Structures are given as C-alpha cells and as structure tokens.
The first five atom37 places (N, CA, C, CB, O) and aatype in JSON, in Angstrom:
{
  "aatype": [20, 20, 20, 20, 20, 20, 20, 20, 20, 20, 20, 20, 20, 20, 20, 20, 20, 20, 20, 20, 20, 20, 20, 20, 20, 20, 20, 20, 20, 20, 20, 20, 20, 20, 20, 20, 20, 20, 20, 20, 20, 20, 20, 20, 20, 20, 20, 20, 20, 20, 20, 20, 20, 20, 20, 20, 20, 20, 20, 20, 20, 20, 20, 20],
  "atom_mask": [
    [1, 1, 1, 1, 1],
    [1, 1, 1, 1, 1],
    [1, 1, 1, 1, 1],
    [1, 1, 1, 1, 1],
    [1, 1, 1, 1, 1],
    [1, 1, 1, 1, 1],
    [1, 1, 1, 1, 1],
    [1, 1, 1, 1, 1],
    [1, 1, 1, 1, 1],
    [1, 1, 1, 1, 1],
    [1, 1, 1, 1, 1],
    [1, 1, 1, 1, 1],
    [1, 1, 1, 1, 1],
    [1, 1, 1, 1, 1],
    [1, 1, 1, 1, 1],
    [1, 1, 1, 1, 1],
    [1, 1, 1, 1, 1],
    [1, 1, 1, 1, 1],
    [1, 1, 1, 1, 1],
    [1, 1, 1, 1, 1],
    [1, 1, 1, 1, 1],
    [1, 1, 1, 1, 1],
    [1, 1, 1, 1, 1],
    [1, 1, 1, 1, 1],
    [1, 1, 1, 1, 1],
    [1, 1, 1, 1, 1],
    [1, 1, 1, 1, 1],
    [1, 1, 1, 1, 1],
    [1, 1, 1, 1, 1],
    [1, 1, 1, 1, 1],
    [1, 1, 1, 1, 1],
    [1, 1, 1, 1, 1],
    [1, 1, 1, 1, 1],
    [1, 1, 1, 1, 1],
    [1, 1, 1, 1, 1],
    [1, 1, 1, 1, 1],
    [1, 1, 1, 1, 1],
    [1, 1, 1, 1, 1],
    [1, 1, 1, 1, 1],
    [1, 1, 1, 1, 1],
    [1, 1, 1, 1, 1],
    [1, 1, 1, 1, 1],
    [1, 1, 1, 1, 1],
    [1, 1, 1, 1, 1],
    [1, 1, 1, 1, 1],
    [1, 1, 1, 1, 1],
    [1, 1, 1, 1, 1],
    [1, 1, 1, 1, 1],
    [1, 1, 1, 1, 1],
    [1, 1, 1, 1, 1],
    [1, 1, 1, 1, 1],
    [1, 1, 1, 1, 1],
    [1, 1, 1, 1, 1],
    [1, 1, 1, 1, 1],
    [1, 1, 1, 1, 1],
    [1, 1, 1, 1, 1],
    [1, 1, 1, 1, 1],
    [1, 1, 1, 1, 1],
    [1, 1, 1, 1, 1],
    [1, 1, 1, 1, 1],
    [1, 1, 1, 1, 1],
    [1, 1, 1, 1, 1],
    [1, 1, 1, 1, 1],
    [1, 1, 1, 1, 1]
  ],
  "atom_positions": [
    [[63.03, -72.54, -15.44], [63.83, -71.53, -16.1], [62.94, -70.32, -16.33], [64.43, -72.06, -17.43], [62.18, -70.29, -17.3]],
    [[63.03, -69.32, -15.47], [62.18, -68.16, -15.6], [62.79, -67.05, -16.41], [61.84, -67.66, -14.27], [62.05, -66.31, -17.07]],
    [[64.1, -66.89, -16.39], [64.76, -65.77, -17.06], [65.95, -66.29, -17.85], [65.2, -64.68, -16.05], [66.72, -67.12, -17.36]],
    [[66.1, -65.79, -19.06], [67.26, -66.13, -19.88], [67.98, -64.84, -20.21], [66.86, -66.91, -21.19], [67.38, -63.92, -20.76]],
    [[69.25, -64.76, -19.87], [70.05, -63.58, -20.21], [70.4, -63.63, -21.69], [71.34, -63.49, -19.33], [70.8, -64.68, -22.21]],
    [[70.26, -62.5, -22.38], [70.65, -62.4, -23.78], [71.75, -61.35, -23.86], [69.43, -62.03, -24.71], [71.54, -60.18, -23.54]],
    [[72.92, -61.78, -24.3], [74.07, -60.9, -24.4], [74.25, -60.45, -25.85], [75.34, -61.6, -23.89], [74.11, -61.25, -26.77]],
    [[74.56, -59.18, -26.03], [74.89, -58.67, -27.36], [76.4, -58.8, -27.55], [74.42, -57.19, -27.55], [77.17, -58.4, -26.69]],
    [[76.8, -59.34, -28.69], [78.21, -59.56, -28.97], [78.57, -58.99, -30.34], [78.55, -61.07, -28.91], [77.71, -58.84, -31.21]],
    [[79.84, -58.67, -30.52], [80.27, -58.07, -31.79], [80.47, -59.11, -32.88], [81.55, -57.3, -31.59], [80.32, -58.78, -34.06]],
    [[80.81, -60.35, -32.53], [81.01, -61.4, -33.53], [80.24, -62.65, -33.1], [82.53, -61.72, -33.71], [80.79, -63.55, -32.45]],
    [[78.98, -62.68, -33.45], [78.08, -63.75, -33.02], [78.55, -65.12, -33.5], [76.67, -63.49, -33.52], [78.55, -66.08, -32.72]],
    [[78.94, -65.23, -34.75], [79.33, -66.53, -35.29], [80.58, -67.09, -34.6], [79.58, -66.42, -36.79], [80.65, -68.28, -34.32]],
    [[81.55, -66.23, -34.32], [82.76, -66.67, -33.63], [82.43, -67.13, -32.21], [83.82, -65.55, -33.59], [82.98, -68.12, -31.73]],
    [[81.54, -66.41, -31.54], [81.17, -66.79, -30.19], [80.46, -68.13, -30.17], [80.29, -65.72, -29.56], [80.76, -68.98, -29.32]],
    [[79.54, -68.35, -31.08], [78.83, -69.63, -31.14], [79.8, -70.77, -31.44], [77.71, -69.59, -32.21], [79.68, -71.85, -30.86]],
    [[80.74, -70.55, -32.33], [81.74, -71.58, -32.64], [82.58, -71.91, -31.4], [82.67, -71.12, -33.79], [82.84, -73.08, -31.12]],
    [[82.99, -70.89, -30.64], [83.77, -71.13, -29.41], [82.92, -71.85, -28.37], [84.29, -69.78, -28.83], [83.41, -72.74, -27.68]],
    [[81.64, -71.48, -28.26], [80.77, -72.13, -27.28], [80.6, -73.61, -27.61], [79.4, -71.44, -27.23], [80.65, -74.46, -26.72]],
    [[80.38, -73.93, -28.89], [80.24, -75.33, -29.29], [81.53, -76.1, -29.03], [79.85, -75.43, -30.78], [81.49, -77.24, -28.55]],
    [[82.68, -75.49, -29.35], [83.97, -76.14, -29.12], [84.21, -76.41, -27.64], [85.1, -75.27, -29.69], [84.91, -77.35, -27.28]],
    [[83.63, -75.57, -26.77], [83.8, -75.73, -25.33], [82.77, -76.69, -24.73], [83.7, -74.38, -24.64], [82.79, -76.94, -23.52]],
    [[81.88, -77.24, -25.56], [80.92, -78.23, -25.07], [79.51, -77.72, -24.86], [81.4, -78.78, -23.82], [78.67, -78.46, -24.34]],
    [[79.22, -76.49, -25.23], [77.86, -75.97, -25.09], [76.94, -76.65, -26.1], [77.83, -74.43, -25.29], [77.38, -77.09, -27.17]],
    [[75.68, -76.73, -25.77], [74.68, -77.33, -26.64], [73.83, -76.23, -27.26], [73.8, -78.33, -25.86], [73.31, -75.38, -26.55]],
    [[73.69, -76.25, -28.58], [72.81, -75.3, -29.25], [71.37, -75.7, -28.97], [73.11, -75.25, -30.79], [70.93, -76.79, -29.36]],
    [[70.63, -74.83, -28.31], [69.25, -75.12, -27.96], [68.31, -74.7, -29.08], [68.87, -74.42, -26.65], [67.45, -75.47, -29.5]],
    [[68.49, -73.47, -29.56], [67.58, -72.96, -30.57], [68.2, -71.75, -31.25], [66.21, -72.6, -29.95], [68.94, -70.98, -30.64]],
    [[67.88, -71.59, -32.52], [68.2, -70.37, -33.25], [66.88, -69.67, -33.52], [69.0, -70.67, -34.59], [65.96, -70.27, -34.08]],
    [[66.78, -68.41, -33.13], [65.56, -67.64, -33.33], [65.85, -66.51, -34.3], [65.02, -67.1, -31.99], [66.8, -65.76, -34.1]],
    [[65.03, -66.37, -35.34], [65.17, -65.3, -36.32], [63.95, -64.4, -36.25], [65.34, -65.88, -37.76], [62.81, -64.87, -36.31]],
    [[64.19, -63.1, -36.11], [63.09, -62.13, -36.09], [62.43, -62.08, -37.46], [63.59, -60.72, -35.68], [63.1, -62.19, -38.48]],
    [[61.13, -61.93, -37.47], [60.41, -61.87, -38.74], [60.32, -60.45, -39.29], [59.01, -62.44, -38.58], [60.05, -60.25, -40.47]],
    [[60.56, -59.45, -38.43], [60.38, -58.06, -38.86], [61.69, -57.29, -39.07], [59.56, -57.35, -37.85], [61.65, -56.13, -39.47]],
    [[62.83, -57.92, -38.83], [64.13, -57.25, -39.01], [65.23, -58.3, -39.06], [64.4, -56.22, -37.86], [65.01, -59.44, -38.66]],
    [[66.4, -57.94, -39.55], [67.5, -58.91, -39.61], [68.16, -59.09, -38.24], [68.54, -58.47, -40.65], [69.22, -58.51, -37.97]],
    [[67.55, -59.88, -37.4], [68.09, -60.14, -36.07], [67.98, -61.63, -35.76], [67.35, -59.3, -34.99], [66.94, -62.25, -36.01]],
    [[69.04, -62.19, -35.22], [69.08, -63.6, -34.85], [69.6, -63.72, -33.43], [69.96, -64.42, -35.84], [70.55, -63.04, -33.05]],
    [[68.98, -64.59, -32.65], [69.47, -64.91, -31.31], [69.72, -66.41, -31.27], [68.45, -64.47, -30.19], [68.86, -67.2, -31.64]],
    [[70.9, -66.79, -30.82], [71.23, -68.19, -30.6], [71.12, -68.46, -29.1], [72.66, -68.55, -31.14], [71.71, -67.74, -28.29]],
    [[70.36, -69.48, -28.74], [70.26, -69.9, -27.35], [71.11, -71.14, -27.17], [68.78, -70.16, -26.93], [70.98, -72.1, -27.94]],
    [[71.99, -71.13, -26.17], [72.84, -72.28, -25.91], [72.67, -72.72, -24.47], [74.32, -71.95, -26.21], [72.24, -71.95, -23.61]],
    [[73.02, -73.96, -24.22], [73.0, -74.5, -22.86], [74.42, -74.83, -22.46], [72.1, -75.75, -22.77], [75.18, -75.42, -23.23]],
    [[74.79, -74.46, -21.24], [76.13, -74.8, -20.76], [76.09, -76.16, -20.07], [76.67, -73.71, -19.78], [75.01, -76.74, -19.93]],
    [[77.23, -76.69, -19.66], [77.25, -78.03, -19.04], [76.41, -78.15, -17.77], [78.66, -78.41, -18.73], [76.08, -79.27, -17.36]],
    [[76.07, -77.02, -17.13], [75.25, -77.06, -15.92], [73.78, -76.77, -16.21], [75.79, -76.05, -14.89], [73.01, -76.48, -15.29]],
    [[73.38, -76.84, -17.48], [71.99, -76.67, -17.92], [71.46, -75.24, -17.78], [71.11, -77.6, -17.13], [70.24, -75.04, -17.7]],
    [[72.36, -74.26, -17.75], [71.93, -72.86, -17.8], [71.75, -72.49, -19.27], [72.97, -71.92, -17.1], [72.53, -72.92, -20.12]],
    [[70.72, -71.7, -19.57], [70.48, -71.28, -20.94], [70.85, -69.81, -21.08], [68.99, -71.51, -21.35], [70.44, -68.97, -20.27]],
    [[71.62, -69.5, -22.11], [72.06, -68.14, -22.41], [71.74, -67.83, -23.85], [73.57, -67.95, -22.12], [71.77, -68.72, -24.7]],
    [[71.45, -66.57, -24.13], [71.2, -66.15, -25.51], [72.28, -65.18, -25.96], [69.82, -65.5, -25.63], [72.81, -64.4, -25.17]],
    [[72.6, -65.23, -27.25], [73.6, -64.34, -27.82], [73.07, -63.73, -29.1], [74.93, -65.1, -28.08], [72.66, -64.44, -30.02]],
    [[73.08, -62.41, -29.14], [72.57, -61.64, -30.27], [73.68, -60.76, -30.81], [71.34, -60.8, -29.86], [74.63, -60.44, -30.09]],
    [[73.58, -60.36, -32.06], [74.52, -59.4, -32.63], [74.29, -58.04, -31.99], [74.38, -59.32, -34.17], [73.14, -57.64, -31.79]],
    [[75.36, -57.34, -31.69], [75.26, -56.02, -31.07], [74.66, -55.02, -32.06], [76.64, -55.52, -30.58], [75.15, -54.87, -33.18]],
    [[73.62, -54.37, -31.62], [72.99, -53.29, -32.37], [73.11, -52.05, -31.51], [71.48, -53.61, -32.74], [72.23, -51.77, -30.69]],
    [[74.18, -51.31, -31.68], [74.48, -50.2, -30.79], [73.56, -49.01, -31.03], [75.92, -49.77, -30.97], [73.42, -48.53, -32.15]],
    [[72.93, -48.56, -29.96], [72.12, -47.34, -29.99], [73.03, -46.19, -29.61], [70.87, -47.44, -29.02], [73.53, -46.16, -28.49]],
    [[73.26, -45.24, -30.49], [74.21, -44.15, -30.19], [73.79, -43.3, -28.99], [74.35, -43.25, -31.41], [74.62, -42.55, -28.46]],
    [[72.55, -43.4, -28.55], [72.12, -42.65, -27.37], [72.6, -43.27, -26.08], [70.62, -42.53, -27.33], [72.58, -42.62, -25.03]],
    [[73.04, -44.53, -26.12], [73.51, -45.21, -24.93], [75.01, -45.05, -24.79], [73.12, -46.69, -24.96], [75.75, -45.27, -25.75]],
    [[75.46, -44.69, -23.6], [76.89, -44.55, -23.36], [77.48, -45.93, -23.09], [77.16, -43.58, -22.18], [76.94, -46.7, -22.3]],
    [[78.59, -46.24, -23.74], [79.27, -47.51, -23.53], [80.73, -47.23, -23.18], [79.16, -48.42, -24.8], [81.29, -46.21, -23.59]],
    [[81.35, -48.11, -22.42], [82.76, -47.87, -22.06], [83.69, -47.98, -23.24], [83.19, -48.84, -21.0], [84.9, -47.81, -23.09]]
  ]
}
C-alpha cells in the first residue's frame, strides 16, 4: 500500500457511519496535535484503504 487517498467531506461523522453500515472496517483514527483535524482511515471489502477528513475550504481555491 503505497498511496492512500484522503477525501475531504462536509459531514465526516455521517460518512463514517454509512461506511461502517456498508461493511467497511475502521482502520485508524488520526488526530492532529497542532490543530483540530481528524482523519478516519477505513478499509473496504477489497482491502483498499481510504481516508476521510472534514472539509477545510480554502477560499482561494475554486470549487464547483
């Protein structure tokens, strides 16, 4: 496993609840020590690892 995609989401807790309900395995919860940021890493049924973080929108970035 060389690369893990980390997706920013608007409702992290709801997404993690849906992932668990769909059979995903919680691998790890990571909390930043220097700011209020948490990333949840989950594993899907095919052993892919994905990370989900709360969206921290930078106003300089254009979004659809």
